N, C-alpha and C positions, 0 to 999 in steps of 0.2 A: 313527215316522212319515215324519218330514223325512228320512228316508236312507232313498236307492233303489241298484240296482247301477249307476245312471249320475250319483248325486249323492251325494256324502258333507255332510251337514250338521253342523256344530260348534257356532254356537249362532246362535239365533234373536235377533236384535232389530227392534224395531217400528219404523216409520219412515218415511217418506214423501220422494218424490227431492227434493230439492234446489231445486227451482225451482216448489213447489207452494206458491205464496203463500197460496189458501185456505186448505188445512190448517194453514198456521203461523198465521195470523191468527183463526183458529178454537180454537186453543190457546193463543194471547197470547203466542206466537210471534215477535218483532221480524224482519222478512226483513231488512234492512238491519243490524242486527247479527247476524244469521246470515251477509250478507254479506262483514261484517269479518271474523269467524272464519274462513272459507273461504278470502278472500286471504290474512292470515297463514300459515296451515296450510301452502297450498303456497306460499304466500313460503320460509315457513322450510324448509320442504322442500330445495328449490333453492337458495337461496342460502344456507344455513347448511349442511346436510347433503349437495348436491350429489347429490339425486335428482330424476328427473323421472319422473311419474306419467304413462302416455303416454295413457290415454283419461279423461281426468276430464269425460265429459259427465254431466249432472244424472241415470240413470238410476243411474250408480255412487257416487252421491254421496247417503246419506242424513241427511234430519233427523229426528233421535230426541229426541220432547219428554222427556228426562230428562239430568241433568246437573248443573255448577254455575251456570250461567246461565241455567238452567229448559230447555237444549237441547243437542244434541252432535249433530256430524257423523261420520258412520259412512262410509269411505272403503272398495267394495267392487274388484273385480276385479284385480288385484296382480299381474297375469302380466305386464303390458307397460312394463316399468322401464326406465328406463337412468341409471348410474351415472354422474356428470360427470366430465373429468378435473379434476384439483385444476385445474390451471393456467389451464383454461378459466373452473371457477368464479369464480376471485379473479378474471381481467379482468371475468365478465359482472356481478359485485358491483362492482364497479370503475364498468362501465359503466353502470350505475342511477343510481350517485350522481354520476356525469358529467351525464346525462341530467335526472334531477332540478333539479340548478341551471342545467343547459344550459354546462356548463363545454366549450365549441366546442372546444379545443388537445386535450385530452381525448379529448374523444368520437372526435376525429381519429387521436387514437395510437391508441386502441383498436379503431379500426375498421384499423386497420393489422397489429394483432395477429391479428385474425381473418379477414384478407386480403379486405375486401371496403373499401379504403381511398376508389376512386372513386364510392361509394357514402354516405358519412361522414352527409353533409348531411341524409340520407333516414332515418336511424335513430331522434332524436326523433319524428318525424312518427308512425313504425310503431308505436312501443312510449307515445308519451307524446299524440298529438295534436296535436302541438307544433311548428313550424319550428327551425331552427338561429338563428333569430334573433327565433324569437318573443318579443312582449312583453306579452301575455295571462298572467294566474294561473294557474299548477297546475291541471289540471282544467279550464282552458275553452274549451279546445277553441280554433280559429283564428278570428282575426279575417275581416272579408270581404276586405279587404286584401293579406291573407295568402294568403285563401281562391284570390283572382287571383294572385297570384305563383307560387301553387303549382300551380295549373291550369297556368298557362304554361310552368312547370317539364317539368313532366308530359307535355305534348302535344311536346314536343322529344324525350323518349323512346323508343326505337324499343323493337319486339318482342324485339330481342335482346338489347336493352341490359337488358330484364327476367329474360329465360332466364340473360345471365350472370351478373346478381345471383343468383336463387335457384342457380344452379351455386357460384357460389363459397363462400356460407355454407356454415362446419362442418356435419356432420349434428348435432350439438349443440345448434346454434342453430334449425335447423329444426325440431325437437324442440320447444325450448320455446317457437318460434313458434305452432307448432301446439297446444301445453297454456293457453297464454297465451292465445290468438282462444276455446276454450272457457270462461277464465274470464271471461275479459269478458264473453260471450253469458251463459251464467248471473248474473250480477251485474248487469246490464242487466235481466234479466227478474225479479230483486229489487228493483229500484226503486235500486240504490245509483249514488252519482255514480261517475264512472273517479277523483277524488281518492281516495274511501277501497281503491282498488288501488294508484293510486298510494304513497301512503303508506303501506302497507303491503310496498310493493317496497321504500321507501328505508329501512325499519324494518330491514327484514332484510337488506338488503344490506350496510349497517353492521356489524350482527351477523357477516354470510357473513367480512366482512374480517377482525374480531376474533376469530374463533374460529380463524385461522391462527395470531394470539400464541399463544392459550391453549391450543392443543395442544403447542404446543412448550414450553411453560411447568410447571412442576412444581411452580415455588412458588405456594400457595393463595394468598399476597398480589398475586401478581403475576397470576392469573387474576381476583381481583377488582378489582383498579386499572383491566384492559384494559376489562373489563365496564362501571365505572363510566363508564373513559373514552367506550365506544361508547353508553351512555347519555346521557350530555352530548352527545356529536356529534349524538347525533339528535335532541335537543330545541333544538339550537344550529340542526338542519336545519329543523325545525317550523318555529322563529323567525325563518329567514329567507323560508320561505315565507307565512308570516301576513302577514309586513310585505310583501310582492310582493303578494301579496291585496287588501290594504287599498289600496295606490299603485292598483291595477287596477279597485278600486270607485270610488273616490274621483277617478279620472284629470278625470274632466268635471268636477266640481264647483267651488265655489270653496275649498273647502278643500286642494286641489292642494300648495300652498306647504307650509301645513304638514305636509302627510303626507313632503314631500320634506325637510324638517327634522329632523321627529322621525327617517329612516330616515338622516340625515346622524348623528345624535347618537349613533347605534349600528352605522353601517357601520362605523364602523374599527375596531371590538370584532369585528364579524362578519367582517370581510375577513382579521382576522389567523387565523382559525379556519375558512372555507371560502371558495375561490373565488367568487367571485357575478360573475352576466352581465355581460358589457361595457356593455351600455345602461344602466346605472344608474351 
C-alpha cells in the first residue's frame, strides 16, 4: 500500500522530527539525551569514518520511541554524502583536539595545512565560540571584554577578506561547516548547551586519531591497547576541562587561591599528557 510507481517503500519507521520537543516529552523522552546521541552519531560519522551527511535538517532525522535508551534516531535521505580524504580527516581530528584545549601553535599549524593560515585565529570562534586567547571555560562563550575586542577586530575586516577566507577553504571544510551549522541549530531547539556538542566532538576526534593506528595493526592486543589509550586520553581531556570549568566558576570568589593550588597539584601530571592553554 505504501509503494507506488514513483516511491519504493522498504521499511516503515514510526517517529517524529528530531526537533519536535513536545512529541518527545509526551513520550517521556529526554530531549537533552536525544541531543547528546544526535551529536555523537554525527561526530563518529565525520571524525572516525570520514563521512559527511550533506543535509541533516530536522526533517531528515527522526526520533523513534523504541530502542535501548527508550528511543532511537533514524537518518533519512542518504543521497548527499561525501567521503573525506583521509589526510583531511586526520587533520580535522587534530584541529578539534587543539580547539578544545586552545593549543594556538597547533591551530596555526593546521590552518597552514588547510590553506587558511591568515585566518587561524578565527577558527576557535567559528567552531567553539571562543577566541584564540579566551579564558572562559569550554561552552561558556565570550566574556564582555572578549566580545568588544573581537568586534573591533571584525570591523577591520573587509568584504574581500571574508570572500578570500571562504574561497580559501577546502570544499570538505565548507561541507562540514554547513553540517555543523545544522547540528547546532537542532541542538539549540532541543535545549542542549554547546558543551554537549563540543565534548562529543572532542571524544570522537580522539577516537578518529586512534582509528588510524587500529587499521594498521593486525594484532588484537595492540588494537585493545590503542583503544584503551584513546579512552584514557579522553578522560584526561575531560579532567582538564572540568578543572578549567571550576576555575571559571570560582574566579571571582575567595576560593580562587584554593582552586589554583588544586590545579597546580595536578597540572604537572596533565601537562605531561596534554598541552594546556598558555594563560594557565
